[in-house]
C-alpha positions in Angstrom: 0.0 0.0 0.0 1.2 3.5 -0.8 2.6 5.8 1.9 -0.2 7.7 3.6 0.3 11.4 4.2 -3.1 12.9 5.3 -4.9 12.4 8.5 -8.3 10.8 8.0 -10.0 14.0 9.2 -8.6 15.7 6.1 -10.0 13.1 3.7 -13.7 13.0 4.7 -16.2 15.0 6.8 -18.0 11.7 7.7 -16.7 10.4 11.0 -17.9 6.9 10.1 -15.8 7.0 7.0 -12.8 8.3 9.0 -13.2 5.4 11.4 -13.2 2.9 8.5 -10.2 4.5 6.8 -8.3 3.9 10.0 -9.5 0.3 10.1 -8.6 -0.1 6.4 -5.0 1.0 7.1 -4.9 -1.5 10.1 -6.2 -4.3 7.8 -3.7 -3.4 5.0 -6.5 -2.4 2.6 -5.9 0.3 0.0 -8.8 2.7 -0.7 -9.6 5.3 -3.2 -8.3 8.0 -0.8 -4.9 6.2 -0.6 -4.8 5.9 -4.4 -5.6 9.5 -4.9 -2.7 10.5 -2.6 -0.4 8.1 -4.4 -1.3 9.7 -7.7 0.3 12.9 -6.6 0.1 16.0 -8.8 -2.1 15.5 -11.8 -0.8 15.9 -15.3 -0.9 19.7 -16.1 -1.6 19.0 -19.8 -4.6 16.9 -18.9 -5.9 19.4 -16.3 -5.7 22.2 -18.9 -7.3 20.0 -21.6 -4.5 20.5 -24.1 -3.5 16.8 -24.6 -4.8 15.1 -27.7 -4.9 11.3 -28.3 -7.2 11.2 -31.3 -4.9 9.5 -33.6 -1.5 7.8 -33.9 0.3 10.9 -35.0 0.5 11.9 -31.3 -0.2 12.0 -28.5 0.1 15.8 -29.0 0.4 18.3 -26.2 0.1 22.1 -26.5 2.6 23.9 -24.3 0.9 26.9 -22.5 2.6 30.3 -22.8 3.7 30.0 -26.4 7.1 28.5 -25.6 6.6 25.1 -27.2 4.2 23.4 -29.7 1.1 25.5 -30.3 -0.6 23.0 -32.6 -0.8 19.3 -32.9 0.8 17.4 -35.8 -2.4 17.7 -37.8 -2.6 21.5 -37.0 -5.3 21.4 -34.4 -5.0 24.4 -32.1 -5.4 24.5 -28.3 -8.9 25.9 -28.8 -9.9 23.0 -31.0 -8.3 20.4 -28.8 -9.8 21.8 -25.6 -13.3 22.1 -27.2 -13.0 18.6 -28.6 -12.0 17.2 -25.2 -15.0 18.9 -23.6 -17.3 17.4 -26.1 -15.8 14.0 -25.3 -16.5 14.4 -21.6 -20.1 15.5 -22.3 -20.6 12.6 -24.6 -19.1 10.1 -22.2 -21.4 11.5 -19.5 -24.6 11.4 -21.7 -24.1 7.8 -23.0 -24.7 6.0 -19.7 -28.0 7.9 -19.1 -29.1 7.3 -22.6 -28.4 3.5 -22.3 -30.2 3.6 -18.9 -33.3 5.1 -20.5 -33.3 2.6 -23.3 -33.1 -0.3 -20.8 -36.1 1.1 -18.9 -38.1 1.6 -22.1 -37.4 -2.0 -23.0 -38.4 -3.2 -19.6 -41.7 -1.3 -19.9 -42.3 -2.9 -23.3 -41.5 -6.4 -22.0 -43.8 -5.7 -18.9 -46.6 -4.6 -21.2 -46.2 -7.8 -23.3 -46.1 -10.0 -20.2 -42.5 -11.0 -20.7 -41.0 -9.4 -17.5 -42.2 -9.8 -13.9 -43.0 -6.2 -13.3 -46.3 -4.3 -13.1 -47.6 -0.8 -14.0 -47.4 0.8 -10.5 -48.6 4.2 -11.7 -51.2 4.0 -14.4 -52.2 7.7 -13.9 -48.7 8.9 -14.9 -48.7 6.4 -17.8 -52.0 7.9 -19.1 -50.7 11.4 -18.7 -47.6 10.7 -20.7 -49.6 8.9 -23.4 -52.0 11.9 -23.7 -49.0 14.3 -24.0 -47.6 12.1 -26.7 -50.9 12.3 -28.6 -51.8 8.7 -28.1 -55.3 7.4 -27.7 -56.1 6.3 -24.2 -59.9 6.1 -23.8 -61.3 2.6 -23.7 -57.9 0.9 -23.9 -56.3 -1.6 -21.5 -53.4 -0.2 -19.5 -51.0 -2.7 -20.9 -52.0 -1.7 -24.5 -51.2 1.9 -23.6 -48.0 0.9 -21.9 -46.8 -0.9 -25.0 -47.5 2.0 -27.2 -45.8 4.4 -24.8 -42.8 2.1 -24.7 -42.6 2.0 -28.5 -42.9 5.8 -28.7 -40.1 6.0 -26.1 -37.9 3.8 -28.3 -38.4 6.3 -31.1 -36.0 8.5 -29.2 -33.3 6.0 -30.2 -34.6 5.1 -33.7 -36.2 7.9 -35.7 -34.2 9.5 -38.5 -36.0 12.8 -38.8 -37.7 15.3 -36.6 -37.0 16.1 -32.9 -36.7 13.8 -29.9 -40.4 13.0 -28.8 -39.6 13.6 -25.2 -38.1 17.0 -25.9 -41.3 18.0 -27.8 -43.5 17.2 -24.8 -41.2 18.7 -22.1 -39.4 21.8 -23.4 -40.8 25.3 -23.5 -41.7 26.4 -27.1 -39.7 29.7 -27.0 -36.6 27.9 -25.7 -37.0 25.3 -28.5 -37.0 28.1 -31.1 -33.7 29.3 -29.7 -32.2 25.8 -29.9 -33.5 25.4 -33.4 -31.9 28.7 -34.5 -28.6 27.4 -33.2 -29.0 24.0 -34.8 -28.7 22.0 -31.6 -32.0 20.2 -31.6 -31.3 16.4 -31.4 -33.0 13.8 -33.6 -32.3 10.5 -31.9 -30.1 9.6 -29.0 -27.9 7.0 -30.8 -27.5 9.2 -33.8 -26.4 12.1 -31.6 -23.8 10.1 -29.7 -22.5 8.6 -33.0 -22.2 12.1 -34.6 -20.5 13.4 -31.5 -17.9 10.7 -31.6 -17.5 11.2 -35.3 -16.9 15.0 -35.1 -14.2 14.4 -32.4 -12.2 12.2 -34.8 -9.0 13.5 -36.3 -9.7 15.3 -39.5 -13.3 16.2 -38.6 -14.7 19.1 -36.7 -12.0 21.6 -35.7 -14.1 24.7 -35.0 -14.2 25.2 -31.2 -17.5 27.1 -31.3 -19.2 24.4 -33.4 -17.7 21.7 -31.1 -19.1 23.4 -28.0 -22.5 23.7 -29.7 -22.2 20.0 -30.4 -21.7 19.5 -26.7 -25.0 21.3 -26.0 -26.7 19.1 -28.6 -25.5 16.0 -26.8 -26.5 17.5 -23.5 -30.0 18.1 -24.7 -30.1 14.5 -25.8 -29.0 13.5 -22.3 -31.6 15.6 -20.7 -34.6 14.4 -22.7 -33.7 10.9 -24.0 -31.7 10.1 -20.9 -32.9 11.9 -17.7 -36.5 12.6 -18.4 -37.2 9.4 -20.2 -35.6 7.3 -17.4 -37.5 9.1 -14.6 -40.8 9.1 -16.3 -40.8 5.4 -17.2 -39.4 4.3 -13.8 -42.2 6.2 -12.2 -44.7 4.3 -14.4 -43.1 1.0 -13.4 -42.3 1.5 -9.8 -44.3 4.5 -8.6 -43.8 8.2 -8.2 -41.8 8.9 -5.0 -43.6 10.3 -2.0 -42.1 11.5 1.3 -40.4 8.8 3.3 -38.3 8.9 6.5 -35.2 6.8 6.5 -31.6 6.7 7.8 -28.1 7.6 6.6 -24.4 6.7 7.3 -22.5 3.5 7.9 -24.4 2.8 11.0 -27.3 1.5 8.9 -25.3 -1.7 8.5 -26.5 -4.3 11.1 -24.2 -6.8 12.7 -27.0 -9.3 13.4 -28.4 -9.4 9.9 -27.5 -10.5 6.4 -26.3 -7.2 4.9 -26.7 -6.6 1.1 -25.6 -3.4 -0.5 -27.1 -2.3 -3.8 -24.8 0.0 -5.8 -25.0 1.6 -9.2 -27.9 3.3 -11.0 -30.6 1.2 -12.6 -33.5 0.3 -10.2 -34.9 -2.7 -12.1 -32.7 -5.2 -10.2 -32.6 -3.3 -6.9 -36.4 -3.2 -6.7 -36.4 -7.0 -7.0 -33.7 -7.4 -4.4 -35.8 -5.5 -2.0 -38.9 -7.6 -2.9 -37.1 -10.9 -2.5 -35.3 -9.9 0.6 -38.6 -9.8 2.3 -39.7 -13.1 0.9 -36.5 -15.0 1.9 -36.2 -13.7 5.5 -36.8 -17.2 6.9 -33.8 -18.6 5.0 -31.6 -15.9 6.6 -32.9 -16.8 10.0 -32.1 -20.4 9.3 -28.4 -19.5 9.2 -28.5 -17.5 12.5 -29.3 -14.0 11.2 -32.2 -12.0 12.4 -33.2 -11.1 8.9 -31.9 -9.4 5.7 -30.8 -5.8 5.7 -30.7 -3.9 2.3 -28.9 -0.6 2.1 -27.9 1.6 -0.7 -24.8 3.2 -2.2 -24.7 5.9 -4.9 -27.8 6.4 -7.1 -29.3 2.9 -6.8 -29.4 3.8 -3.2 -31.3 7.0 -4.1 -33.8 5.0 -6.2 -34.8 2.6 -3.5 -34.6 5.3 -0.8 -37.1 7.5 -2.7 -39.6 4.8 -3.3 -39.1 2.2 -0.5 -37.4 4.1 2.3 -34.4 1.8 2.2 -31.4 3.4 4.2 -28.2 4.7 2.5 -24.8 3.9 3.9 -22.6 6.3 1.8 -21.7 7.8 -1.5 -19.2 7.6 -4.3 -15.8 8.3 -2.8 -16.3 6.0 0.2 -18.1 3.1 -1.5 -15.4 0.7 -0.3 -16.0 1.6 3.3 -19.1 -0.6 3.8 -17.0 -3.6 2.9 -14.3 -2.6 5.4 -16.9 -3.0 8.2 -16.5 -6.7 7.7 -20.2 -7.2 8.0 -21.4 -7.0 4.4 -22.3 -10.3 2.8 -22.7 -9.0 -0.8 -22.4 -5.8 -2.8 -24.5 -6.0 -5.9 -23.6 -3.6 -8.7 -25.1 -2.7 -12.1 -23.6 0.2 -14.0 -21.9 3.6 -13.5 -19.7 4.9 -10.7 -18.5 1.4 -9.6 -14.9 1.3 -8.6 -12.9 -1.7 -10.1 -11.1 -1.9 -6.7 -14.2 -3.4 -5.0 -13.2 -7.0 -5.4 -9.7 -6.3 -4.2 -11.0 -4.8 -1.0 -13.6 -7.5 -0.6 -10.8 -10.2 -0.9 -9.7 -9.1 2.5 -13.1 -9.9 4.0 -15.9 -12.3 3.2 -17.9 -9.9 1.0 -18.9 -11.1 -2.5 -19.0 -8.5 -5.2 -21.7 -9.4 -7.7 -21.8 -7.9 -11.2 -25.1 -8.2 -13.0 -24.9 -6.7 -16.5 -22.8 -8.0 -19.5 -21.3 -4.5 -20.2 -20.0 -4.2 -16.6 -17.8 -7.0 -15.4 -14.9 -6.7 -12.9 -12.0 -9.2 -12.3 -12.5 -10.9 -9.0 -16.3 -10.4 -8.9 -19.0 -13.1 -9.3 -21.3 -12.5 -12.2 -25.0 -13.2 -12.0 -26.6 -12.2 -15.3 -29.7 -9.9 -15.0 -32.3 -9.3 -17.6 -35.8 -8.0 -17.1 -37.2 -11.5 -18.0 -35.1 -13.3 -15.4 -35.3 -10.6 -12.7 -36.9 -12.8 -10.1 -34.4 -15.7 -10.6 -31.4 -13.3 -10.5 -32.6 -11.6 -7.3 -33.1 -14.9 -5.6 -29.7 -16.2 -6.6 -28.0 -13.1 -5.3 -29.8 -13.1 -2.0 -29.1 -16.7 -1.4 -25.4 -16.1 -2.1 -25.5 -13.4 0.5 -27.2 -15.7 3.0 -24.6 -18.4 2.5 -21.8 -15.8 3.1 -23.2 -14.8 6.5 -21.7 -18.0 7.9 -18.2 -17.0 6.5 -17.8 -13.9 8.6 -14.6 -13.3 10.6 -15.9 -11.8 13.9 -12.4 -10.3 14.5 -12.7 -8.1 11.4 -16.2 -6.7 12.2 -16.4 -3.1 13.2 -19.4 -1.0 12.3 -19.5 2.8 13.0 -22.5 3.5 15.1 -23.4 7.0 13.8 -26.6 7.3 11.8 -29.0 10.2 11.2 -32.6 10.5 10.1 -33.5 12.0 6.7 -36.6 12.7 4.7 -36.6 11.9 1.0 -39.1 11.4 -1.8 -39.7 14.9 -2.9 -40.7 14.4 -6.5 -42.3 17.4 -8.2 -45.7 15.7 -7.7 -45.0 15.3 -4.0 -43.9 19.0 -3.7 -47.2 20.0 -5.3 -49.2 17.8 -3.0 -47.5 19.4 0.0 -48.3 22.9 -1.4 -51.9 21.9 -1.9 -52.2 21.6 1.9 -51.5 25.3 2.1 -53.6 26.3 -1.0 -55.7 23.6 -2.5 -57.0 25.7 -5.4 -53.7 27.3 -6.4 -50.8 25.2 -4.9 -48.0 27.1 -6.5 -49.2 30.4 -5.2 -47.5 30.1 -1.7 -44.2 29.1 -3.2 -44.2 31.8 -5.9 -45.4 34.5 -3.5 -42.5 33.7 -1.1 -40.0 33.8 -3.9 -41.4 37.2 -5.0 -41.2 38.5 -1.4 -37.7 37.3 -0.9 -38.6 34.8 1.9 -37.2 32.4 -0.6 -34.4 34.2 -2.4 -34.1 31.6 -5.1 -33.8 27.8 -5.7 -30.5 26.0 -6.2 -30.1 22.3 -7.1 -27.1 20.8 -5.4 -26.2 17.8 -7.6 -23.4 15.5 -8.7 -20.7 13.7 -6.9 -18.0 13.4 -4.3 -14.4 13.2 -5.4 -11.3 11.8 -3.6 -9.3 14.8 -4.8 -11.0 16.9 -2.1 -12.4 16.3 1.4 -15.4 14.2 1.0 -18.8 15.9 1.6 -17.2 19.1 2.9 -17.7 21.4 -0.1 -21.2 20.0 -0.7 -22.2 20.8 2.9 -20.5 24.2 3.1 -22.1 25.5 -0.1 -25.5 24.3 1.1 -25.2 25.9 4.5 -24.1 29.2 3.1 -27.0 29.3 0.6 -29.5 28.3 3.3 -28.3 31.1 5.5 -29.3 33.5 2.7 -32.8 32.0 2.3 -32.1 29.9 -0.8 -34.3 26.7 -1.0 -32.1 23.7 -2.0 -33.1 20.6 -3.9 -30.6 17.8 -4.2 -29.9 14.7 -6.2 -27.2 12.1 -6.6 -24.2 11.7 -4.3 -24.5 15.4 -3.3 -27.9 14.6 -1.8 -26.2 11.8 0.2 -23.6 14.4 1.5 -26.4 16.7 2.7 -28.5 13.9 4.2 -25.5 12.6 6.2 -25.2 16.0 7.9 -28.8 16.4 8.9 -29.7 18.9 6.2 -32.6 16.7 5.2 -34.1 16.6 8.6 -35.7 19.2 10.9 -32.3 19.6 12.6 -31.1 21.4 9.5 -33.5 24.3 10.1 -30.9 26.0 12.3 -28.8 26.8 9.1 -31.7 28.6 7.4 -32.3 32.3 7.2 -35.4 33.6 9.0 -37.5 33.9 5.8 -36.8 30.4 4.7 -37.4 29.0 8.2 -40.9 30.6 8.2 -41.8 29.1 4.8 -40.6 25.6 5.7 -42.4 25.6 9.0 -45.7 26.7 7.5 -45.7 24.1 4.8 -44.5 21.5 7.1 -47.2 22.1 9.7 -49.8 22.0 7.0 -48.6 18.5 6.2 -48.5 17.3 9.7 -44.8 17.8 10.2 -42.8 20.0 12.5 -41.2 21.5 9.4 -40.1 20.6 5.9 -36.4 19.8 5.7 -34.3 22.7 4.3 -33.0 20.4 1.6 -35.5 18.5 -0.5 -34.2 15.2 -1.8 -35.4 14.7 -5.3 -33.6 11.5 -6.2 -30.8 10.0 -8.3 -28.7 11.4 -11.2 -31.4 10.8 -13.8 -33.8 12.5 -11.4 -32.3 15.8 -12.3 -35.3 15.7 -14.7 -37.4 16.2 -11.6 -35.5 19.4 -10.9 -36.1 20.5 -14.5 -39.8 19.6 -14.1 -40.0 21.8 -11.0 -38.3 24.7 -12.8 -40.6 24.3 -15.8 -43.6 24.3 -13.6 -42.6 27.5 -11.9 -41.6 29.2 -15.3 -44.9 28.2 -17.0 -46.9 29.5 -13.9 -45.1 32.8 -14.2 -45.2 33.0 -18.0 -41.5 33.3 -18.3 -38.7 31.1 -19.6 -36.6 28.9 -17.3 -33.6 31.2 -18.0 -35.4 34.1 -16.3 -35.9 32.4 -12.9 -33.7 33.0 -9.9 -32.4 29.4 -10.0 -29.0 27.8 -10.4 -27.2 24.4 -10.1 -24.1 23.5 -8.2 -21.8 20.5 -8.2 -19.1 21.4 -5.6 -17.4 17.9 -5.7 -17.9 17.0 -9.3 -16.1 13.8 -10.5 -18.1 12.1 -13.2 -18.5 13.3 -16.9 -22.2 12.6 -16.3 -22.3 15.7 -14.1 -20.8 17.8 -16.9 -23.5 16.4 -19.3 -26.2 17.3 -16.9 -24.7 20.7 -16.2 -24.5 21.4 -19.9 -28.2 20.5 -20.2 -29.1 23.1 -17.7 -26.8 25.7 -19.3 -28.8 25.1 -22.5 -31.9 26.0 -20.5 -30.2 29.3 -19.5 -29.5 28.2 -15.9 -26.2 28.9 -14.3 -24.1 25.9 -13.2 -21.3 26.0 -10.6 -18.6 23.4 -10.4 -16.0 23.1 -7.6 -13.4 21.2 -9.6 -12.3 22.8 -12.8 -13.1 21.0 -16.0 -10.2 20.6 -18.4 -10.8 23.9 -20.3 -8.3 26.3 -18.9 -5.9 25.6 -21.8 -8.0 27.6 -24.1 -9.0 31.2 -23.3 -11.6 31.1 -26.0 -13.3 28.0 -24.7 -13.1 29.3 -21.1 -14.7 32.6 -22.1 -17.5 30.9 -24.1 -18.4 28.6 -21.2 -17.7 30.9 -18.3 -17.7 34.5 -19.6 -20.4 37.2 -19.0 -22.3 38.2 -22.1 -21.5 41.9 -21.6 -17.7 41.2 -21.6 -17.3 38.7 -24.4 -18.9 38.7 -27.8 -19.8 35.0 -27.8 -20.8 33.2 -24.6 -23.2 30.6 -23.3 -24.5 33.4 -21.1 -25.3 35.4 -24.3 -26.6 32.5 -26.4 -28.7 30.7 -23.7 -28.8 32.9 -20.6 -26.7 30.8 -18.2 -23.0 30.3 -17.7 -20.5 27.9 -16.1 -19.1 29.1 -12.8 -15.9 27.6 -11.4 -14.9 28.2 -7.8 -13.2 25.8 -5.4 -13.9 27.7 -2.2 -17.4 26.8 -1.2 -18.2 30.1 0.5 -17.0 32.1 -2.4 -18.9 29.8 -4.7 -22.1 30.3 -2.8 -21.8 34.0 -3.1 -21.1 33.9 -6.8 -24.3 31.9 -7.2 -26.1 34.4 -4.9 -24.9 37.3 -7.1 -26.4 35.6 -10.2 -29.6 34.9 -8.4 -29.8 38.6 -7.5 -29.2 39.5 -11.2 -32.2 37.3 -12.2 -34.4 38.8 -9.5 -33.5 42.4 -10.6 -34.4 41.5 -14.2 -37.8 40.2 -12.9 -38.3 43.4 -10.8 -38.2 41.5 -7.5 -36.8 42.9 -4.3 -33.1 42.2 -3.8 -31.7 42.1 -0.3 -28.1 42.9 0.6 -26.2 39.5 0.6 -22.8 40.7 1.8 
């Protein structure tokens, strides 16, 4: 194992993770935090985005400052190389969401045709989607409608002409006109990913502006054929989330039970794991356990938390830590954000890492193939493997941190509207909008994205949130950032102490109307793909006010970004005209042109995202400074709407 330099307190804000990092060192187990330290200083060419590996003429590297090569062998400039690399990241981020959505659409189709053991849990949402798609619903069986919706969804991956069907039913017409004028409207998801890869190839697109517009086109594909499509169809299959109370942190792992972690992003298997865990409780008791305990990691954790109230242990950076407790029988993974190190860590304990999809296999893991058709069989096989592993524990290696906190989740857009109806049945948005207008709610910020071993885990996410809450900004959260905030009580009534007076008042009034002491100051809206729920909330507010999304005092922030998926999601919101903050710099600093286009103000640079779409990328590592940059932009939007603007200094 590499030499360790940092104290564990410098690596994670989570005391349970700190405890497990110490245990891992005692057990001789290397973790992501150790590997990040061992990596040392990152490659400056890579950080600046000026390294090109597109062909075998290189790799080529542009030397900043004009003292070395200023173009690749083919003649590509730093501007072209940086823009091309940015497009690559956005494409790599969008592709997993797009494939996620296709898998869900196929599952809905197979369910409708009686080939998969799922049911239509929310027929009302299905009928609403069908009507918006222009399909006939009256007098038809639910499964017939589901089949037609699934086939229409699959057109997002097949049609050769027109615009993505899901974009047409979701986006604002005026915004669509702007996208059309800039030629960024996507046709089908597979076509857009293919074209994006094609234009990155050596000898193809070398215009940095055109490449960045290409990134926006891919981001729109991600937003509609990835995020929205996934969330909508998952809600049809598994139900729209409603408020649930659950628990967070490593203390959710139980020493006297068979512990199974579900980790990844697609909920089709995790839903079955939860279902069959209940059915196979007696088998667990037969080997001496008190039952079966399911807990989540990353976005699969978000999915089953939102709908089933299943507790969450931790998020991306510390995904190895549950294994280090020595009390986890199996970690079941599907796709995205899964560290290849997991089997190496598990080898030191009795935990079995189980991969489930043909496109995601890891050396040292067991593979149990999952398809929608064999979902029941796969879930039973996995749970029985975990039960068998319970007897293989080494008691000397078991140590579970005891800290855990309560958290409320399940705030889908539908649930938020239901909560507001308890305040104003006839006009539920009126209380929210009036409090935004008055300044009791200064604005709304979505805290999204990841944690990253390059910086102290959870710290930046939590600090940005606290500073915004202090200034009466309502926060919604998704992904691993949501896990960060939940772990530190910002999704429970305890978090009210961090809020400004105006926001406190609003949360208490709405909470009491719903039989709660207060709403939590951060509303958990779900997984990565559930950033579509954030978009739905923004669209609902914008349409109510008769403005575009770009006009609203809203923003997004990803203080601990690590995945290209976050850049794809962020670019989608930039296209909507919504500012997006990141706390780790994307590799764009090697081109002043690209940096100015993405991050510049429209009144200072001739061509910017701010000017074209109304939102810009904000980079700031310091979480307090970042919060104030976001607040400044919210104030600008409020002034443009003629709303009162308090002093935020």
